C-alpha positions as semicolon CSV with decimal commas, in nm:
position;residue;x (nm);y (nm);z (nm)
1;M;-0,969;1,322;-3,064
2;S;-1,190;1,554;-3,295
3;A;-1,004;1,822;-3,488
4;K;-1,224;2,058;-3,300
5;I;-1,101;1,932;-2,955
6;E;-0,712;1,922;-3,073
7;K;-0,743;2,282;-3,205
8;I;-0,844;2,406;-2,865
9;I;-0,573;2,175;-2,678
10;V;-0,366;2,365;-2,920
11;R;-0,455;2,719;-2,855
12;L;-0,423;2,618;-2,465
13;Q;-0,085;2,473;-2,508
14;E;0,012;2,796;-2,682
15;K;-0,040;3,002;-2,411
16;I;0,133;2,783;-2,166
17;A;0,419;2,792;-2,433
18;E;0,402;3,215;-2,350
19;G;0,374;3,183;-1,990
20;Q;0,053;3,255;-1,946
21;Y;-0,001;2,959;-1,701
22;Y;-0,325;3,139;-1,490
23;E;-0,502;3,201;-1,797
24;A;-0,446;2,850;-1,977
25;Q;-0,555;2,712;-1,672
26;Q;-0,870;2,927;-1,600
27;Q;-0,954;2,891;-1,971
28;T;-0,926;2,478;-1,973
29;R;-1,138;2,425;-1,670
30;V;-1,452;2,692;-1,847
31;V;-1,426;2,435;-2,175
32;A;-1,399;2,131;-1,961
33;A;-1,684;2,252;-1,783
34;R;-1,894;2,302;-2,063
35;Y;-1,834;1,955;-2,245
36;I;-1,866;1,805;-1,883
37;K;-2,238;2,003;-1,918
38;Q;-2,283;1,815;-2,212
39;E;-2,180;1,488;-2,103
40;N;-1,926;1,488;-2,344
41;W;-1,700;1,295;-2,113
42;D;-1,424;1,219;-2,387
43;A;-1,379;1,544;-2,500
44;A;-1,323;1,692;-2,157
45;I;-1,101;1,408;-2,075
46;D;-0,893;1,469;-2,365
47;I;-0,858;1,881;-2,252
48;L;-0,776;1,803;-1,941
49;F;-0,557;1,551;-1,985
50;N;-0,314;1,695;-2,245
51;V;-0,344;2,054;-2,101
52;A;-0,263;1,933;-1,719
53;Q;0,078;1,730;-1,880
54;S;0,179;2,072;-2,042
55;L;0,156;2,267;-1,738
56;L;0,368;2,018;-1,518
57;K;0,605;1,976;-1,774
58;A;0,669;2,402;-1,805
59;G;0,693;2,341;-1,422
60;Q;0,373;2,448;-1,311
61;G;0,273;2,214;-1,047
62;G;0,008;2,377;-0,848
63;S;-0,199;2,485;-1,200
64;G;-0,144;2,107;-1,322
65;G;-0,222;1,921;-1,055
66;D;-0,509;2,159;-1,020
67;L;-0,659;2,014;-1,353
68;G;-0,548;1,673;-1,314
69;I;-0,758;1,632;-0,997
70;F;-1,045;1,781;-1,179
71;L;-0,940;1,521;-1,424
72;V;-1,049;1,263;-1,154
73;D;-1,366;1,435;-1,052
74;I;-1,500;1,377;-1,423
75;Y;-1,414;0,984;-1,400
76;K;-1,588;0,974;-1,036
77;Q;-1,894;1,179;-1,242
78;A;-1,890;0,952;-1,538
79;E;-1,842;0,649;-1,296
80;L;-1,603;0,538;-1,572
81;K;-1,358;0,205;-1,461
82;P;-1,007;0,210;-1,377
83;D;-0,900;0,026;-1,723
84;S;-0,574;0,084;-1,874
85;G;-0,663;0,393;-2,040
86;N;-0,822;0,552;-1,799
87;K;-0,513;0,431;-1,496
88;G;-0,243;0,521;-1,788
89;K;-0,360;0,900;-1,773
90;L;-0,336;0,967;-1,467
91;L;-0,038;0,796;-1,376
92;T;0,138;0,987;-1,661
93;L;0,045;1,280;-1,485
94;L;0,185;1,121;-1,154
95;R;0,471;1,076;-1,291
96;Q;0,521;1,421;-1,391
97;F;0,460;1,636;-1,065
98;D;0,751;1,732;-0,899
99;S;0,831;1,581;-0,588
100;E;0,793;1,900;-0,377
101;E;0,465;1,980;-0,564
102;P;0,188;1,970;-0,280
103;T;-0,085;1,941;-0,470
104;R;0,053;1,583;-0,535
105;K;-0,067;1,418;-0,222
106;K;-0,426;1,528;-0,310
107;F;-0,401;1,403;-0,641
108;I;-0,320;1,057;-0,544
109;G;-0,570;1,035;-0,323
110;E;-0,833;1,104;-0,555
111;M;-0,677;0,835;-0,788
112;I;-0,693;0,600;-0,528
113;M;-1,021;0,686;-0,397
114;W;-1,182;0,694;-0,807
115;S;-1,009;0,389;-0,848
116;S;-1,169;0,201;-0,509
117;K;-1,555;0,346;-0,563
118;C;-1,525;0,233;-0,916
119;G;-1,321;-0,111;-0,927
120;E;-1,325;-0,423;-0,801
121;Y;-1,026;-0,345;-0,517
122;P;-1,217;-0,161;-0,241
123;A;-0,854;-0,084;-0,112
124;G;-0,784;0,058;-0,492
125;E;-0,608;-0,005;-0,745
126;P;-0,291;-0,240;-0,683
127;D;-0,082;-0,080;-0,970
128;L;-0,221;0,265;-0,877
129;H;-0,066;0,204;-0,528
130;H;0,270;0,080;-0,673
131;V;0,365;0,344;-0,871
132;A;0,290;0,625;-0,601
133;G;0,460;0,363;-0,371
134;S;0,764;0,362;-0,601
135;L;0,772;0,726;-0,639
136;Y;0,765;0,777;-0,243
137;A;1,038;0,502;-0,157
138;E;1,309;0,712;-0,415
139;E;1,199;0,990;-0,268
140;H;1,264;0,829;0,107
141;E;0,924;0,948;0,220
142;A;0,921;0,551;0,379
143;Y;0,598;0,638;0,577
144;E;0,388;0,725;0,277
145;A;0,619;0,460;0,054
146;E;0,476;0,201;0,282
147;R;0,113;0,249;0,298
148;H;0,096;0,215;-0,129
149;L;0,347;-0,027;-0,124
150;S;0,134;-0,308;0,108
151;L;-0,137;-0,254;-0,137
152;G;0,044;-0,278;-0,448
153;T;0,125;-0,513;-0,703
154;K;0,354;-0,846;-0,737
155;D;0,618;-0,641;-0,805
156;S;0,565;-0,380;-0,516
157;P;0,775;-0,652;-0,236
158;E;1,110;-0,564;-0,439
159;V;1,048;-0,206;-0,404
160;F;0,963;-0,249;-0,033
161;A;1,217;-0,484;0,047
162;K;1,505;-0,253;-0,083
163;L;1,328;0,038;0,099
164;E;1,327;-0,099;0,460
165;Y;1,657;-0,265;0,419
166;E;1,798;0,067;0,318
167;W;1,667;0,220;0,617
168;Y;1,808;-0,086;0,847
169;T;2,136;0,018;0,695
170;L;2,121;0,332;0,922
171;D;2,017;0,165;1,244
172;N;2,218;-0,078;1,479
173;A;2,247;-0,400;1,319
174;H;2,062;-0,617;1,579
175;T;1,753;-0,415;1,493
176;A;1,760;-0,561;1,168
177;A;1,374;-0,754;1,263
178;L;1,216;-0,421;1,293
179;Y;1,272;-0,309;0,951
180;A;1,196;-0,617;0,830
181;S;0,870;-0,641;0,992
182;R;0,768;-0,321;0,825
183;A;0,650;-0,495;0,515
184;V;0,582;-0,846;0,678
185;F;0,314;-0,769;0,839
186;P;0,136;-0,490;0,649
187;Y;0,156;-0,744;0,385
188;L;0,015;-1,037;0,619
189;L;-0,247;-0,818;0,767
190;V;-0,432;-0,740;0,400
191;G;-0,390;-1,116;0,376
192;N;-0,085;-1,130;0,136
193;V;0,098;-1,422;0,252
194;R;0,286;-1,456;-0,092
195;D;0,441;-1,131;-0,083
196;A;0,485;-1,132;0,287
197;C;0,716;-1,435;0,208
198;T;0,894;-1,269;-0,097
199;S;0,979;-0,903;0,113
200;F;1,124;-1,109;0,407
201;K;1,354;-1,343;0,118
202;L;1,482;-1,041;-0,030
203;F;1,562;-0,838;0,247
204;T;1,739;-1,149;0,402
205;S;1,891;-1,199;0,109
206;R;2,041;-0,849;0,079
207;L;2,155;-0,889;0,478
208;V;2,325;-1,202;0,409
209;E;2,486;-1,061;0,088
210;A;2,609;-0,716;0,259
211;N;2,742;-0,912;0,638
212;K;2,929;-1,164;0,517
213;N;3,069;-1,240;0,846
214;L;2,678;-1,338;0,972
215;V;2,621;-1,702;1,086
216;V;2,344;-1,864;0,893
217;Q;2,235;-2,192;0,947
218;D;2,012;-2,386;0,673
219;V;1,690;-2,651;0,882
220;S;1,475;-2,840;0,728
221;N;1,164;-2,914;0,851
222;G;0,922;-3,084;0,762
223;G;0,932;-2,973;0,407
224;S;1,026;-2,667;0,405
225;D;1,446;-2,524;0,399
226;L;1,462;-2,219;0,676
227;K;1,730;-2,003;0,753
228;I;1,834;-1,927;1,119
229;Y;2,028;-1,683;1,220
230;P;2,162;-1,729;1,601
231;S;2,205;-1,372;1,622
232;L;1,890;-1,226;1,539
233;P;1,645;-1,421;1,761
234;L;1,357;-1,200;1,616
235;L;1,428;-1,225;1,251
236;N;1,351;-1,644;1,346
237;F;1,065;-1,569;1,477
238;L;0,962;-1,391;1,184
239;S;1,081;-1,674;0,947
240;L;0,867;-1,929;1,162
241;L;0,589;-1,701;1,179
242;L;0,555;-1,729;0,830
243;L;0,604;-2,085;0,834
244;A;0,295;-2,130;1,091
245;V;0,056;-1,915;0,843
246;Q;0,175;-2,106;0,577
247;K;0,077;-2,457;0,764
248;G;-0,207;-2,299;0,882
249;S;-0,056;-2,393;1,254
250;A;-0,227;-2,280;1,540
251;D;0,003;-2,425;1,756
252;L;0,322;-2,388;1,614
253;F;0,190;-2,016;1,647
254;R;0,137;-2,065;2,023
255;Q;0,535;-2,235;2,076
256;L;0,666;-1,924;1,879
257;K;0,493;-1,666;2,146
258;T;0,598;-1,888;2,428
259;K;0,928;-1,979;2,286
260;Y;1,040;-1,577;2,205
261;A;0,844;-1,424;2,497
262;A;1,133;-1,233;2,630
263;Q;1,236;-1,116;2,281
264;L;0,903;-0,989;2,170
265;K;0,847;-0,770;2,547
266;E;1,125;-0,593;2,413
267;V;0,986;-0,486;2,079
268;D;0,714;-0,181;2,064
269;G;0,419;-0,182;1,858
270;W;0,415;-0,590;1,741
271;D;0,156;-0,733;1,996
272;E;-0,151;-0,555;1,773
273;A;-0,009;-0,678;1,530
274;L;0,045;-1,007;1,611
275;T;-0,297;-1,062;1,792
276;S;-0,472;-0,969;1,413
277;V;-0,240;-1,246;1,276
278;A;-0,362;-1,506;1,528
279;E;-0,723;-1,366;1,507
280;M;-0,681;-1,398;1,100
281;Y;-0,454;-1,714;1,058
282;F;-0,531;-1,924;1,334
283;S;-0,873;-1,793;1,430
284;I;-0,757;-1,758;1,821
285;Q;-0,998;-1,489;1,939
286;R;-0,877;-1,151;2,087
287;P;-0,833;-1,119;2,465
288;R;-1,135;-0,961;2,619
289;Q;-1,082;-0,676;2,804
290;S;-1,252;-0,710;3,128
291;N;-1,484;-0,467;3,225
292;P;-1,521;-0,575;3,632
293;L;-1,856;-0,378;3,662
294;F;-1,999;-0,525;3,316
295;D;-1,936;-0,845;3,386
296;M;-2,127;-0,841;3,735
297;M;-2,406;-0,679;3,573
298;G;-2,438;-0,924;3,258
299;S;-2,422;-1,197;3,557
300;M;-2,677;-1,095;3,727
301;F;-2,916;-1,065;3,497
302;G;-2,838;-1,407;3,297
303;G;-2,652;-1,275;3,058
304;G;-2,323;-1,359;2,889
305;A;-2,087;-0,992;2,951
306;G;-2,123;-0,882;2,653
307;P;-2,271;-0,895;2,220
308;A;-2,098;-1,185;2,109
309;K;-1,766;-1,178;1,889
310;P;-1,782;-1,195;1,551
311;Q;-1,592;-1,446;1,377
312;P;-1,274;-1,369;1,237
313;K;-1,234;-1,268;0,896
314;R;-1,144;-1,580;0,709
315;V;-0,838;-1,532;0,503
316;V;-0,687;-1,805;0,312
317;G;-0,360;-1,756;0,498
318;A;-0,198;-2,101;0,421
319;E;-0,182;-2,034;0,055
320;P;0,001;-1,753;-0,149
321;A;-0,197;-1,463;-0,255
322;A;-0,402;-1,504;-0,578
323;E;-0,297;-1,356;-0,910
324;G;-0,606;-1,137;-0,859
325;L;-0,391;-0,921;-0,601
326;D;-0,193;-0,843;-0,899
């Protein structure tokens, strides 16, 4: 940082110390815009980052958040890659937001969008998702936490499993599988078998540890050691589903669907997830929605009943996800 830029930052921080928050915010925007016009990205970034941080520390979330979002916009304009330095600045700001500050959610969204556009991960950088998801989990914002943790790092399953288990403890004992599935299915649907298995293992470990009277049976199946929970059939279904995915066994998947058909009928929301899992990992195509008129027209004119179904996206589902996920 040049002496000139440092001097500008100090002057703006003095205004914040004096309680002139709005003036500091507006002057920062004006100065940053001048450097952006010159394409002096480093100067604009240094000014915005330092003043935004000072405002957030002073409890001025709206003003600090506004400058933080402006900072992300510069990252986009300059087409900066999400390297450790650039991400580090954003995560520093993110951790200083008050949990009730409305601009924080927009800041997170802009941060993820930038990393998606300029980085190698189409859904955004995993470490950004992990930190955002972890913050939401600490605040018991389960839905927001789930959305980010499912796209996080190898450290995310521990946070995810803890979140779901704590949520489960507020519900009836027999609902364990429903909460475990809230981590398992999202991981499977983004092709991350490794973390689906890890989150399930962590969840069930907590369950067993906290419930000494829960009957658990150890079963060895083709070299795989499984734990069976006689009183929780849907938890057994998830365990065997993960085994089927790792083995790439469509036959085992079909057997599971048949064996647990009665229990699966009682669960809301699993049908679509299982249909997608079947398509992704076992090349079992989705049932075609029948339209009698369309079928008749197709047969009359010698064509099929509709355009060919594209092949399911191929996912290496039988192996743990590559380290590149981190």
